[in-house]
C-alpha positions, 0 to 999 in steps of 0.5 A: 030540780033546781035550775042553774042559770047560764048565759051562752054565746053560740056560733054558726060556723059555716064553710064555703059550701054553706055547711054548718059545723055541729057537735054531738052531745049525749046524756050519760044518765039517759041511754040513747039521748043524743043531740047536735048543737052549735059551737059555743058555750058559757060566757065567763066572768068579765067577758061579753058575748062576742069575747065568749064566742071568740074564746069558745071557737078557739077552744072547740076548734083551735081556730082563732077568729077576730071578733070582727068576723062574727056577725051581730047577734042573729037570734036569741033563745031561752032553753030549759034542759037537764044533762047528767042530772043537772038542770039549766035555764040557759039564755043563748045568743047566736052569731054567724062566722064564715070560714074559708077552706084553709081555716076549715082544714086547719081546725082541730076538734077534740074538745070535751063537747065534741067527744061524741062526734062532730060533722058538717051539715048541709041545710038539706041534711038539717031539714031531713034528719031524724036526729035532734038538732038544737035549736029547733028548726035550724035548717029554715033559720040558717037558710034565711040567714044565708040568703038574706043580705040585709040584717035587722039591728035586733036579733030575732027571739026564737022563744022559750023552750023546755027541751026535756018536755017539748016535742021534737 
């Protein structure tokens, strides 16, 4: 399978109760294949990662966030995977954005990416669910981000993953 290179900007949208918004994805060619992933998506021509993050949040939630509301990149990750017969080699950057209750209640999530559902997850739920969560170990990664006041200037590289063959 030929892999399509893709660069993405992911956003950890966290509410006032430290819950993380995740969207649900499925592969139509693999019955039962389902996973949960963060808001965000591909970087388009002429965009940087922050601009892509702002646009993706708006497209997927109808929430307009100023670029300054996003943290610097916290993590990077390289993932190989396939969906609907197409293979991807995807580079990802992750940023945090905290939202208030008014913003959370005003969100309208109805995008193509969320057609299989969405929900707010606590760290405990992330840590104990049998569901597939991307990136792996998101519960501990998010817990560290939410409890650390000082951030390194460089993002933590989470590694290279083959999501089609790596064990959950």
